PDB file with one MODEL, atoms N, CA, C and O in Angstrom:
MODEL        1
ATOM      1  N   MET A   1     -12.188  34.240 -49.526  1.00  0.00           N
ATOM      2  CA  MET A   1     -12.059  32.813 -49.607  1.00  0.00           C
ATOM      3  C   MET A   1     -13.087  32.207 -48.664  1.00  0.00           C
ATOM      4  O   MET A   1     -13.335  32.720 -47.573  1.00  0.00           O
ATOM      5  N   LYS A   2     -13.672  31.116 -49.105  1.00  0.00           N
ATOM      6  CA  LYS A   2     -14.703  30.449 -48.324  1.00  0.00           C
ATOM      7  C   LYS A   2     -14.481  28.947 -48.404  1.00  0.00           C
ATOM      8  O   LYS A   2     -14.330  28.398 -49.495  1.00  0.00           O
ATOM      9  N   VAL A   3     -14.460  28.288 -47.267  1.00  0.00           N
ATOM     10  CA  VAL A   3     -14.331  26.839 -47.240  1.00  0.00           C
ATOM     11  C   VAL A   3     -15.702  26.248 -47.574  1.00  0.00           C
ATOM     12  O   VAL A   3     -16.704  26.618 -46.961  1.00  0.00           O
ATOM     13  N   PRO A   4     -15.747  25.337 -48.540  1.00  0.00           N
ATOM     14  CA  PRO A   4     -17.042  24.805 -48.958  1.00  0.00           C
ATOM     15  C   PRO A   4     -17.637  23.831 -47.939  1.00  0.00           C
ATOM     16  O   PRO A   4     -16.921  23.191 -47.168  1.00  0.00           O
ATOM     17  N   ALA A   5     -18.950  23.741 -47.962  1.00  0.00           N
ATOM     18  CA  ALA A   5     -19.642  22.716 -47.183  1.00  0.00           C
ATOM     19  C   ALA A   5     -19.565  21.408 -47.959  1.00  0.00           C
ATOM     20  O   ALA A   5     -19.258  21.418 -49.152  1.00  0.00           O
ATOM     21  N   ARG A   6     -19.833  20.299 -47.313  1.00  0.00           N
ATOM     22  CA  ARG A   6     -19.771  19.000 -47.992  1.00  0.00           C
ATOM     23  C   ARG A   6     -20.746  18.909 -49.168  1.00  0.00           C
ATOM     24  O   ARG A   6     -20.510  18.160 -50.116  1.00  0.00           O
ATOM     25  N   THR A   7     -21.820  19.656 -49.107  1.00  0.00           N
ATOM     26  CA  THR A   7     -22.824  19.608 -50.170  1.00  0.00           C
ATOM     27  C   THR A   7     -22.479  20.498 -51.361  1.00  0.00           C
ATOM     28  O   THR A   7     -23.098  20.367 -52.417  1.00  0.00           O
ATOM     29  N   ASN A   8     -21.506  21.401 -51.217  1.00  0.00           N
ATOM     30  CA  ASN A   8     -21.113  22.290 -52.314  1.00  0.00           C
ATOM     31  C   ASN A   8     -20.333  21.529 -53.373  1.00  0.00           C
ATOM     32  O   ASN A   8     -19.620  20.573 -53.069  1.00  0.00           O
ATOM     33  N   ARG A   9     -20.474  21.961 -54.613  1.00  0.00           N
ATOM     34  CA  ARG A   9     -19.743  21.373 -55.732  1.00  0.00           C
ATOM     35  C   ARG A   9     -19.076  22.487 -56.523  1.00  0.00           C
ATOM     36  O   ARG A   9     -19.641  23.568 -56.684  1.00  0.00           O
ATOM     37  N   ALA A  10     -17.873  22.219 -57.015  1.00  0.00           N
ATOM     38  CA  ALA A  10     -17.113  23.233 -57.759  1.00  0.00           C
ATOM     39  C   ALA A  10     -17.825  23.656 -59.031  1.00  0.00           C
ATOM     40  O   ALA A  10     -17.683  24.798 -59.467  1.00  0.00           O
ATOM     41  N   ARG A  11     -18.576  22.768 -59.623  1.00  0.00           N
ATOM     42  CA  ARG A  11     -19.250  23.119 -60.887  1.00  0.00           C
ATOM     43  C   ARG A  11     -20.447  24.035 -60.672  1.00  0.00           C
ATOM     44  O   ARG A  11     -20.989  24.573 -61.638  1.00  0.00           O
ATOM     45  N   PHE A  12     -20.873  24.223 -59.415  1.00  0.00           N
ATOM     46  CA  PHE A  12     -21.973  25.120 -59.085  1.00  0.00           C
ATOM     47  C   PHE A  12     -21.523  26.134 -58.041  1.00  0.00           C
ATOM     48  O   PHE A  12     -21.928  26.048 -56.881  1.00  0.00           O
ATOM     49  N   PRO A  13     -20.679  27.106 -58.444  1.00  0.00           N
ATOM     50  CA  PRO A  13     -20.177  28.068 -57.455  1.00  0.00           C
ATOM     51  C   PRO A  13     -21.297  28.967 -56.941  1.00  0.00           C
ATOM     52  O   PRO A  13     -22.235  29.274 -57.675  1.00  0.00           O
ATOM     53  N   PRO A  14     -21.201  29.388 -55.680  1.00  0.00           N
ATOM     54  CA  PRO A  14     -22.181  30.349 -55.162  1.00  0.00           C
ATOM     55  C   PRO A  14     -22.061  31.660 -55.941  1.00  0.00           C
ATOM     56  O   PRO A  14     -20.984  31.973 -56.448  1.00  0.00           O
ATOM     57  N   PRO A  15     -23.131  32.421 -56.044  1.00  0.00           N
ATOM     58  CA  PRO A  15     -23.072  33.701 -56.757  1.00  0.00           C
ATOM     59  C   PRO A  15     -21.952  34.590 -56.204  1.00  0.00           C
ATOM     60  O   PRO A  15     -21.823  34.762 -54.992  1.00  0.00           O
ATOM     61  N   GLY A  16     -21.153  35.146 -57.104  1.00  0.00           N
ATOM     62  CA  GLY A  16     -20.069  36.032 -56.701  1.00  0.00           C
ATOM     63  C   GLY A  16     -18.766  35.321 -56.363  1.00  0.00           C
ATOM     64  O   GLY A  16     -17.795  35.975 -55.982  1.00  0.00           O
ATOM     65  N   TYR A  17     -18.720  33.996 -56.492  1.00  0.00           N
ATOM     66  CA  TYR A  17     -17.516  33.231 -56.162  1.00  0.00           C
ATOM     67  C   TYR A  17     -16.974  32.520 -57.389  1.00  0.00           C
ATOM     68  O   TYR A  17     -17.715  32.228 -58.327  1.00  0.00           O
ATOM     69  N   VAL A  18     -15.680  32.246 -57.377  1.00  0.00           N
ATOM     70  CA  VAL A  18     -15.021  31.415 -58.371  1.00  0.00           C
ATOM     71  C   VAL A  18     -14.513  30.195 -57.619  1.00  0.00           C
ATOM     72  O   VAL A  18     -13.917  30.332 -56.551  1.00  0.00           O
ATOM     73  N   THR A  19     -14.737  29.025 -58.153  1.00  0.00           N
ATOM     74  CA  THR A  19     -14.302  27.822 -57.461  1.00  0.00           C
ATOM     75  C   THR A  19     -13.014  27.276 -58.068  1.00  0.00           C
ATOM     76  O   THR A  19     -12.811  27.332 -59.281  1.00  0.00           O
ATOM     77  N   VAL A  20     -12.163  26.755 -57.217  1.00  0.00           N
ATOM     78  CA  VAL A  20     -10.944  26.075 -57.643  1.00  0.00           C
ATOM     79  C   VAL A  20     -10.761  24.851 -56.757  1.00  0.00           C
ATOM     80  O   VAL A  20     -11.261  24.795 -55.633  1.00  0.00           O
ATOM     81  N   TYR A  21     -10.055  23.901 -57.272  1.00  0.00           N
ATOM     82  CA  TYR A  21      -9.763  22.692 -56.517  1.00  0.00           C
ATOM     83  C   TYR A  21      -8.465  22.863 -55.746  1.00  0.00           C
ATOM     84  O   TYR A  21      -7.580  23.612 -56.159  1.00  0.00           O
ATOM     85  N   GLU A  22      -8.361  22.173 -54.636  1.00  0.00           N
ATOM     86  CA  GLU A  22      -7.133  22.203 -53.838  1.00  0.00           C
ATOM     87  C   GLU A  22      -5.942  21.765 -54.682  1.00  0.00           C
ATOM     88  O   GLU A  22      -4.840  22.293 -54.533  1.00  0.00           O
ATOM     89  N   SER A  23      -6.165  20.801 -55.566  1.00  0.00           N
ATOM     90  CA  SER A  23      -5.068  20.317 -56.409  1.00  0.00           C
ATOM     91  C   SER A  23      -4.514  21.423 -57.299  1.00  0.00           C
ATOM     92  O   SER A  23      -3.322  21.419 -57.608  1.00  0.00           O
ATOM     93  N   ASN A  24      -5.361  22.381 -57.724  1.00  0.00           N
ATOM     94  CA  ASN A  24      -4.864  23.500 -58.528  1.00  0.00           C
ATOM     95  C   ASN A  24      -3.910  24.364 -57.715  1.00  0.00           C
ATOM     96  O   ASN A  24      -2.921  24.866 -58.250  1.00  0.00           O
ATOM     97  N   LEU A  25      -4.195  24.541 -56.436  1.00  0.00           N
ATOM     98  CA  LEU A  25      -3.294  25.313 -55.576  1.00  0.00           C
ATOM     99  C   LEU A  25      -1.978  24.566 -55.395  1.00  0.00           C
ATOM    100  O   LEU A  25      -0.910  25.178 -55.364  1.00  0.00           O
ATOM    101  N   ARG A  26      -2.056  23.250 -55.276  1.00  0.00           N
ATOM    102  CA  ARG A  26      -0.831  22.443 -55.158  1.00  0.00           C
ATOM    103  C   ARG A  26      -0.011  22.480 -56.445  1.00  0.00           C
ATOM    104  O   ARG A  26       1.209  22.312 -56.415  1.00  0.00           O
ATOM    105  N   ALA A  27      -0.689  22.704 -57.581  1.00  0.00           N
ATOM    106  CA  ALA A  27      -0.012  22.757 -58.880  1.00  0.00           C
ATOM    107  C   ALA A  27       0.650  24.106 -59.147  1.00  0.00           C
ATOM    108  O   ALA A  27       1.330  24.269 -60.160  1.00  0.00           O
ATOM    109  N   GLY A  28       0.460  25.074 -58.251  1.00  0.00           N
ATOM    110  CA  GLY A  28       1.141  26.355 -58.422  1.00  0.00           C
ATOM    111  C   GLY A  28       0.235  27.550 -58.633  1.00  0.00           C
ATOM    112  O   GLY A  28       0.721  28.672 -58.768  1.00  0.00           O
ATOM    113  N   LEU A  29      -1.073  27.335 -58.665  1.00  0.00           N
ATOM    114  CA  LEU A  29      -1.985  28.457 -58.829  1.00  0.00           C
ATOM    115  C   LEU A  29      -1.922  29.357 -57.608  1.00  0.00           C
ATOM    116  O   LEU A  29      -2.018  28.887 -56.474  1.00  0.00           O
ATOM    117  N   ARG A  30      -1.759  30.656 -57.843  1.00  0.00           N
ATOM    118  CA  ARG A  30      -1.739  31.645 -56.762  1.00  0.00           C
ATOM    119  C   ARG A  30      -2.693  32.757 -57.121  1.00  0.00           C
ATOM    120  O   ARG A  30      -3.057  32.928 -58.284  1.00  0.00           O
ATOM    121  N   PHE A  31      -3.099  33.516 -56.116  1.00  0.00           N
ATOM    122  CA  PHE A  31      -4.032  34.620 -56.344  1.00  0.00           C
ATOM    123  C   PHE A  31      -3.373  35.932 -56.031  1.00  0.00           C
ATOM    124  O   PHE A  31      -2.654  36.027 -55.036  1.00  0.00           O
ATOM    125  N   PRO A  32      -3.582  36.939 -56.826  1.00  0.00           N
ATOM    126  CA  PRO A  32      -4.368  36.894 -58.059  1.00  0.00           C
ATOM    127  C   PRO A  32      -3.647  36.066 -59.115  1.00  0.00           C
ATOM    128  O   PRO A  32      -2.418  36.014 -59.137  1.00  0.00           O
ATOM    129  N   PRO A  33      -4.418  35.418 -59.996  1.00  0.00           N
ATOM    130  CA  PRO A  33      -3.796  34.611 -61.047  1.00  0.00           C
ATOM    131  C   PRO A  33      -2.921  35.482 -61.954  1.00  0.00           C
ATOM    132  O   PRO A  33      -3.182  36.672 -62.131  1.00  0.00           O
ATOM    133  N   SER A  34      -1.895  34.875 -62.516  1.00  0.00           N
ATOM    134  CA  SER A  34      -0.996  35.618 -63.409  1.00  0.00           C
ATOM    135  C   SER A  34      -1.749  36.063 -64.660  1.00  0.00           C
ATOM    136  O   SER A  34      -2.682  35.390 -65.099  1.00  0.00           O
ATOM    137  N   PRO A  35      -1.347  37.187 -65.229  1.00  0.00           N
ATOM    138  CA  PRO A  35      -1.991  37.668 -66.467  1.00  0.00           C
ATOM    139  C   PRO A  35      -1.917  36.635 -67.594  1.00  0.00           C
ATOM    140  O   PRO A  35      -2.849  36.509 -68.389  1.00  0.00           O
ATOM    141  N   GLU A  36      -0.809  35.901 -67.659  1.00  0.00           N
ATOM    142  CA  GLU A  36      -0.670  34.878 -68.699  1.00  0.00           C
ATOM    143  C   GLU A  36      -1.744  33.799 -68.546  1.00  0.00           C
ATOM    144  O   GLU A  36      -2.348  33.371 -69.530  1.00  0.00           O
ATOM    145  N   LEU A  37      -1.975  33.368 -67.312  1.00  0.00           N
ATOM    146  CA  LEU A  37      -2.981  32.336 -67.067  1.00  0.00           C
ATOM    147  C   LEU A  37      -4.374  32.844 -67.416  1.00  0.00           C
ATOM    148  O   LEU A  37      -5.162  32.122 -68.027  1.00  0.00           O
ATOM    149  N   ILE A  38      -4.678  34.061 -67.037  1.00  0.00           N
ATOM    150  CA  ILE A  38      -5.994  34.635 -67.348  1.00  0.00           C
ATOM    151  C   ILE A  38      -6.207  34.701 -68.854  1.00  0.00           C
ATOM    152  O   ILE A  38      -7.282  34.349 -69.340  1.00  0.00           O
ATOM    153  N   ASP A  39      -5.201  35.145 -69.599  1.00  0.00           N
ATOM    154  CA  ASP A  39      -5.315  35.201 -71.066  1.00  0.00           C
ATOM    155  C   ASP A  39      -5.572  33.820 -71.654  1.00  0.00           C
ATOM    156  O   ASP A  39      -6.416  33.668 -72.538  1.00  0.00           O
ATOM    157  N   ILE A  40      -4.849  32.814 -71.169  1.00  0.00           N
ATOM    158  CA  ILE A  40      -5.006  31.449 -71.679  1.00  0.00           C
ATOM    159  C   ILE A  40      -6.410  30.932 -71.378  1.00  0.00           C
ATOM    160  O   ILE A  40      -7.039  30.313 -72.236  1.00  0.00           O
ATOM    161  N   LEU A  41      -6.903  31.180 -70.172  1.00  0.00           N
ATOM    162  CA  LEU A  41      -8.249  30.733 -69.807  1.00  0.00           C
ATOM    163  C   LEU A  41      -9.307  31.394 -70.684  1.00  0.00           C
ATOM    164  O   LEU A  41     -10.236  30.733 -71.148  1.00  0.00           O
ATOM    165  N   ILE A  42      -9.165  32.696 -70.910  1.00  0.00           N
ATOM    166  CA  ILE A  42     -10.142  33.433 -71.725  1.00  0.00           C
ATOM    167  C   ILE A  42     -10.138  32.919 -73.155  1.00  0.00           C
ATOM    168  O   ILE A  42     -11.203  32.657 -73.714  1.00  0.00           O
ATOM    169  N   ILE A  43      -8.982  32.772 -73.750  1.00  0.00           N
ATOM    170  CA  ILE A  43      -8.902  32.332 -75.139  1.00  0.00           C
ATOM    171  C   ILE A  43      -9.394  30.898 -75.300  1.00  0.00           C
ATOM    172  O   ILE A  43     -10.022  30.561 -76.304  1.00  0.00           O
ATOM    173  N   CYS A  44      -9.109  30.055 -74.311  1.00  0.00           N
ATOM    174  CA  CYS A  44      -9.574  28.660 -74.368  1.00  0.00           C
ATOM    175  C   CYS A  44     -11.038  28.525 -73.972  1.00  0.00           C
ATOM    176  O   CYS A  44     -11.654  27.486 -74.207  1.00  0.00           O
ATOM    177  N   GLY A  45     -11.597  29.578 -73.367  1.00  0.00           N
ATOM    178  CA  GLY A  45     -13.004  29.550 -72.983  1.00  0.00           C
ATOM    179  C   GLY A  45     -13.297  28.617 -71.819  1.00  0.00           C
ATOM    180  O   GLY A  45     -14.357  27.993 -71.770  1.00  0.00           O
ATOM    181  N   VAL A  46     -12.355  28.522 -70.878  1.00  0.00           N
ATOM    182  CA  VAL A  46     -12.543  27.657 -69.708  1.00  0.00           C
ATOM    183  C   VAL A  46     -12.358  28.461 -68.429  1.00  0.00           C
ATOM    184  O   VAL A  46     -11.793  29.554 -68.442  1.00  0.00           O
ATOM    185  N   SER A  47     -12.842  27.906 -67.329  1.00  0.00           N
ATOM    186  CA  SER A  47     -12.674  28.552 -66.030  1.00  0.00           C
ATOM    187  C   SER A  47     -11.583  27.836 -65.252  1.00  0.00           C
ATOM    188  O   SER A  47     -11.153  26.746 -65.629  1.00  0.00           O
ATOM    189  N   LEU A  48     -11.143  28.446 -64.179  1.00  0.00           N
ATOM    190  CA  LEU A  48     -10.113  27.841 -63.330  1.00  0.00           C
ATOM    191  C   LEU A  48     -10.511  26.447 -62.860  1.00  0.00           C
ATOM    192  O   LEU A  48      -9.676  25.545 -62.809  1.00  0.00           O
ATOM    193  N   SER A  49     -11.769  26.273 -62.521  1.00  0.00           N
ATOM    194  CA  SER A  49     -12.209  24.987 -61.981  1.00  0.00           C
ATOM    195  C   SER A  49     -12.229  23.878 -63.025  1.00  0.00           C
ATOM    196  O   SER A  49     -12.368  22.707 -62.672  1.00  0.00           O
ATOM    197  N   GLN A  50     -12.093  24.223 -64.297  1.00  0.00           N
ATOM    198  CA  GLN A  50     -12.089  23.210 -65.347  1.00  0.00           C
ATOM    199  C   GLN A  50     -10.693  22.671 -65.639  1.00  0.00           C
ATOM    200  O   GLN A  50     -10.552  21.686 -66.364  1.00  0.00           O
ATOM    201  N   PHE A  51      -9.677  23.291 -65.095  1.00  0.00           N
ATOM    202  CA  PHE A  51      -8.310  22.809 -65.296  1.00  0.00           C
ATOM    203  C   PHE A  51      -8.025  21.673 -64.330  1.00  0.00           C
ATOM    204  O   PHE A  51      -8.219  21.815 -63.123  1.00  0.00           O
ATOM    205  N   SER A  52      -7.569  20.560 -64.853  1.00  0.00           N
ATOM    206  CA  SER A  52      -7.184  19.442 -64.000  1.00  0.00           C
ATOM    207  C   SER A  52      -5.832  19.754 -63.350  1.00  0.00           C
ATOM    208  O   SER A  52      -5.163  20.724 -63.709  1.00  0.00           O
ATOM    209  N   TYR A  53      -5.452  18.927 -62.401  1.00  0.00           N
ATOM    210  CA  TYR A  53      -4.163  19.098 -61.731  1.00  0.00           C
ATOM    211  C   TYR A  53      -3.029  19.088 -62.746  1.00  0.00           C
ATOM    212  O   TYR A  53      -2.142  19.940 -62.702  1.00  0.00           O
ATOM    213  N   LYS A  54      -3.058  18.120 -63.662  1.00  0.00           N
ATOM    214  CA  LYS A  54      -1.979  18.022 -64.657  1.00  0.00           C
ATOM    215  C   LYS A  54      -1.939  19.241 -65.569  1.00  0.00           C
ATOM    216  O   LYS A  54      -0.866  19.777 -65.843  1.00  0.00           O
ATOM    217  N   ALA A  55      -3.101  19.679 -66.038  1.00  0.00           N
ATOM    218  CA  ALA A  55      -3.146  20.844 -66.926  1.00  0.00           C
ATOM    219  C   ALA A  55      -2.618  22.081 -66.205  1.00  0.00           C
ATOM    220  O   ALA A  55      -1.841  22.851 -66.770  1.00  0.00           O
ATOM    221  N   MET A  56      -3.042  22.268 -64.957  1.00  0.00           N
ATOM    222  CA  MET A  56      -2.586  23.426 -64.192  1.00  0.00           C
ATOM    223  C   MET A  56      -1.080  23.354 -63.957  1.00  0.00           C
ATOM    224  O   MET A  56      -0.384  24.363 -64.065  1.00  0.00           O
ATOM    225  N   SER A  57      -0.576  22.158 -63.635  1.00  0.00           N
ATOM    226  CA  SER A  57       0.862  21.978 -63.419  1.00  0.00           C
ATOM    227  C   SER A  57       1.661  22.334 -64.666  1.00  0.00           C
ATOM    228  O   SER A  57       2.695  22.996 -64.583  1.00  0.00           O
ATOM    229  N   ILE A  58       1.181  21.896 -65.803  1.00  0.00           N
ATOM    230  CA  ILE A  58       1.887  22.153 -67.063  1.00  0.00           C
ATOM    231  C   ILE A  58       1.878  23.640 -67.399  1.00  0.00           C
ATOM    232  O   ILE A  58       2.920  24.217 -67.709  1.00  0.00           O
ATOM    233  N   VAL A  59       0.707  24.255 -67.337  1.00  0.00           N
ATOM    234  CA  VAL A  59       0.605  25.677 -67.690  1.00  0.00           C
ATOM    235  C   VAL A  59       1.416  26.532 -66.725  1.00  0.00           C
ATOM    236  O   VAL A  59       2.149  27.421 -67.158  1.00  0.00           O
ATOM    237  N   MET A  60       1.296  26.276 -65.418  1.00  0.00           N
ATOM    238  CA  MET A  60       2.051  27.074 -64.446  1.00  0.00           C
ATOM    239  C   MET A  60       3.559  26.853 -64.628  1.00  0.00           C
ATOM    240  O   MET A  60       4.349  27.790 -64.510  1.00  0.00           O
ATOM    241  N   GLY A  61       3.942  25.622 -64.911  1.00  0.00           N
ATOM    242  CA  GLY A  61       5.361  25.339 -65.157  1.00  0.00           C
ATOM    243  C   GLY A  61       5.888  26.076 -66.378  1.00  0.00           C
ATOM    244  O   GLY A  61       7.002  26.599 -66.359  1.00  0.00           O
ATOM    245  N   LEU A  62       5.084  26.120 -67.451  1.00  0.00           N
ATOM    246  CA  LEU A  62       5.490  26.841 -68.651  1.00  0.00           C
ATOM    247  C   LEU A  62       5.586  28.342 -68.398  1.00  0.00           C
ATOM    248  O   LEU A  62       6.505  29.000 -68.884  1.00  0.00           O
ATOM    249  N   ILE A  63       4.634  28.882 -67.635  1.00  0.00           N
ATOM    250  CA  ILE A  63       4.671  30.314 -67.318  1.00  0.00           C
ATOM    251  C   ILE A  63       5.955  30.650 -66.569  1.00  0.00           C
ATOM    252  O   ILE A  63       6.622  31.636 -66.882  1.00  0.00           O
ATOM    253  N   VAL A  64       6.299  29.830 -65.581  1.00  0.00           N
ATOM    254  CA  VAL A  64       7.516  30.070 -64.798  1.00  0.00           C
ATOM    255  C   VAL A  64       8.763  29.903 -65.666  1.00  0.00           C
ATOM    256  O   VAL A  64       9.688  30.711 -65.583  1.00  0.00           O
ATOM    257  N   LEU A  65       8.790  28.862 -66.495  1.00  0.00           N
ATOM    258  CA  LEU A  65       9.934  28.631 -67.380  1.00  0.00           C
ATOM    259  C   LEU A  65      10.147  29.814 -68.316  1.00  0.00           C
ATOM    260  O   LEU A  65      11.272  30.286 -68.482  1.00  0.00           O
ATOM    261  N   PHE A  66       9.074  30.290 -68.922  1.00  0.00           N
ATOM    262  CA  PHE A  66       9.182  31.427 -69.830  1.00  0.00           C
ATOM    263  C   PHE A  66       9.649  32.676 -69.078  1.00  0.00           C
ATOM    264  O   PHE A  66      10.513  33.409 -69.560  1.00  0.00           O
ATOM    265  N   ARG A  67       9.069  32.917 -67.889  1.00  0.00           N
ATOM    266  CA  ARG A  67       9.474  34.095 -67.104  1.00  0.00           C
ATOM    267  C   ARG A  67      10.955  34.040 -66.738  1.00  0.00           C
ATOM    268  O   ARG A  67      11.647  35.058 -66.764  1.00  0.00           O
ATOM    269  N   ASP A  68      11.438  32.837 -66.395  1.00  0.00           N
ATOM    270  CA  ASP A  68      12.856  32.687 -66.053  1.00  0.00           C
ATOM    271  C   ASP A  68      13.770  33.051 -67.215  1.00  0.00           C
ATOM    272  O   ASP A  68      14.929  33.416 -67.015  1.00  0.00           O
ATOM    273  N   HIS A  69      13.237  32.947 -68.436  1.00  0.00           N
ATOM    274  CA  HIS A  69      14.020  33.289 -69.624  1.00  0.00           C
ATOM    275  C   HIS A  69      13.658  34.657 -70.184  1.00  0.00           C
ATOM    276  O   HIS A  69      14.050  35.005 -71.298  1.00  0.00           O
ATOM    277  N   GLY A  70      12.899  35.438 -69.394  1.00  0.00           N
ATOM    278  CA  GLY A  70      12.569  36.803 -69.794  1.00  0.00           C
ATOM    279  C   GLY A  70      11.518  36.913 -70.885  1.00  0.00           C
ATOM    280  O   GLY A  70      11.449  37.924 -71.583  1.00  0.00           O
ATOM    281  N   VAL A  71      10.704  35.884 -71.034  1.00  0.00           N
ATOM    282  CA  VAL A  71       9.674  35.868 -72.074  1.00  0.00           C
ATOM    283  C   VAL A  71       8.316  35.670 -71.404  1.00  0.00           C
ATOM    284  O   VAL A  71       8.205  34.974 -70.394  1.00  0.00           O
ATOM    285  N   ILE A  72       7.288  36.290 -71.978  1.00  0.00           N
ATOM    286  CA  ILE A  72       5.935  36.107 -71.457  1.00  0.00           C
ATOM    287  C   ILE A  72       5.238  35.055 -72.302  1.00  0.00           C
ATOM    288  O   ILE A  72       5.204  35.158 -73.528  1.00  0.00           O
ATOM    289  N   LEU A  73       4.681  34.039 -71.645  1.00  0.00           N
ATOM    290  CA  LEU A  73       3.942  32.999 -72.347  1.00  0.00           C
ATOM    291  C   LEU A  73       2.585  33.551 -72.755  1.00  0.00           C
ATOM    292  O   LEU A  73       1.774  33.910 -71.902  1.00  0.00           O
ATOM    293  N   SER A  74       2.343  33.617 -74.040  1.00  0.00           N
ATOM    294  CA  SER A  74       1.049  34.101 -74.546  1.00  0.00           C
ATOM    295  C   SER A  74       0.232  32.898 -75.018  1.00  0.00           C
ATOM    296  O   SER A  74       0.765  31.814 -75.253  1.00  0.00           O
ATOM    297  N   ALA A  75      -1.054  33.119 -75.147  1.00  0.00           N
ATOM    298  CA  ALA A  75      -1.919  32.055 -75.658  1.00  0.00           C
ATOM    299  C   ALA A  75      -1.523  31.686 -77.088  1.00  0.00           C
ATOM    300  O   ALA A  75      -1.608  30.521 -77.477  1.00  0.00           O
ATOM    301  N   GLU A  76      -1.090  32.680 -77.869  1.00  0.00           N
ATOM    302  CA  GLU A  76      -0.647  32.424 -79.241  1.00  0.00           C
ATOM    303  C   GLU A  76       0.576  31.507 -79.246  1.00  0.00           C
ATOM    304  O   GLU A  76       0.658  30.569 -80.039  1.00  0.00           O
ATOM    305  N   CYS A  77       1.520  31.790 -78.354  1.00  0.00           N
ATOM    306  CA  CYS A  77       2.726  30.971 -78.248  1.00  0.00           C
ATOM    307  C   CYS A  77       2.365  29.544 -77.826  1.00  0.00           C
ATOM    308  O   CYS A  77       2.902  28.574 -78.363  1.00  0.00           O
ATOM    309  N   LEU A  78       1.461  29.431 -76.870  1.00  0.00           N
ATOM    310  CA  LEU A  78       1.019  28.120 -76.403  1.00  0.00           C
ATOM    311  C   LEU A  78       0.338  27.351 -77.536  1.00  0.00           C
ATOM    312  O   LEU A  78       0.522  26.142 -77.670  1.00  0.00           O
ATOM    313  N   SER A  79      -0.445  28.055 -78.342  1.00  0.00           N
ATOM    314  CA  SER A  79      -1.113  27.436 -79.484  1.00  0.00           C
ATOM    315  C   SER A  79      -0.094  26.932 -80.501  1.00  0.00           C
ATOM    316  O   SER A  79      -0.239  25.835 -81.041  1.00  0.00           O
ATOM    317  N   ARG A  80       0.921  27.726 -80.756  1.00  0.00           N
ATOM    318  CA  ARG A  80       1.967  27.299 -81.699  1.00  0.00           C
ATOM    319  C   ARG A  80       2.706  26.078 -81.181  1.00  0.00           C
ATOM    320  O   ARG A  80       3.048  25.186 -81.957  1.00  0.00           O
ATOM    321  N   MET A  81       2.956  26.026 -79.874  1.00  0.00           N
ATOM    322  CA  MET A  81       3.614  24.865 -79.292  1.00  0.00           C
ATOM    323  C   MET A  81       2.748  23.623 -79.493  1.00  0.00           C
ATOM    324  O   MET A  81       3.264  22.544 -79.781  1.00  0.00           O
ATOM    325  N   GLY A  82       1.443  23.776 -79.343  1.00  0.00           N
ATOM    326  CA  GLY A  82       0.512  22.663 -79.553  1.00  0.00           C
ATOM    327  C   GLY A  82       0.534  22.171 -80.983  1.00  0.00           C
ATOM    328  O   GLY A  82       0.448  20.969 -81.236  1.00  0.00           O
ATOM    329  N   CYS A  83       0.651  23.111 -81.931  1.00  0.00           N
ATOM    330  CA  CYS A  83       0.707  22.731 -83.340  1.00  0.00           C
ATOM    331  C   CYS A  83       1.980  21.945 -83.652  1.00  0.00           C
ATOM    332  O   CYS A  83       1.972  21.070 -84.519  1.00  0.00           O
ATOM    333  N   LEU A  84       3.052  22.246 -82.964  1.00  0.00           N
ATOM    334  CA  LEU A  84       4.305  21.516 -83.185  1.00  0.00           C
ATOM    335  C   LEU A  84       4.172  20.052 -82.821  1.00  0.00           C
ATOM    336  O   LEU A  84       4.821  19.199 -83.427  1.00  0.00           O
ATOM    337  N   PHE A  85       3.336  19.752 -81.837  1.00  0.00           N
ATOM    338  CA  PHE A  85       3.242  18.401 -81.331  1.00  0.00           C
ATOM    339  C   PHE A  85       1.951  17.698 -81.723  1.00  0.00           C
ATOM    340  O   PHE A  85       1.702  16.578 -81.275  1.00  0.00           O
ATOM    341  N   SER A  86       1.141  18.317 -82.532  1.00  0.00           N
ATOM    342  CA  SER A  86      -0.139  17.713 -82.908  1.00  0.00           C
ATOM    343  C   SER A  86       0.068  16.749 -84.064  1.00  0.00           C
ATOM    344  O   SER A  86       1.031  16.856 -84.824  1.00  0.00           O
ATOM    345  N   ASP A  87      -0.864  15.802 -84.179  1.00  0.00           N
ATOM    346  CA  ASP A  87      -0.792  14.810 -85.252  1.00  0.00           C
ATOM    347  C   ASP A  87      -1.478  15.285 -86.534  1.00  0.00           C
ATOM    348  O   ASP A  87      -1.515  14.558 -87.526  1.00  0.00           O
ATOM    349  N   VAL A  88      -2.023  16.512 -86.510  1.00  0.00           N
ATOM    350  CA  VAL A  88      -2.769  17.023 -87.659  1.00  0.00           C
ATOM    351  C   VAL A  88      -1.831  17.427 -88.760  1.00  0.00           C
ATOM    352  O   VAL A  88      -2.275  17.884 -89.814  1.00  0.00           O
TER     353      VAL A  88
ENDMDL
END
């Protein structure tokens, strides 16, 4: 872990580093990230630093909710949930 300088920006991580915002840690992100979160990030094609506070809060909350009920949240399941609520 490295504390950034004022001139550093999350969108330009130093070589060998992954950047995250403090708000993501407040939203429940822990290291190492859960396998469910990694799968969702890979399938969506985004990095940790691209998740907003709200998005991270929602995904982490869903992961915990599913785990509490003995189910693993998969990207496929998350996609199906999105289809239920989409206007398409």
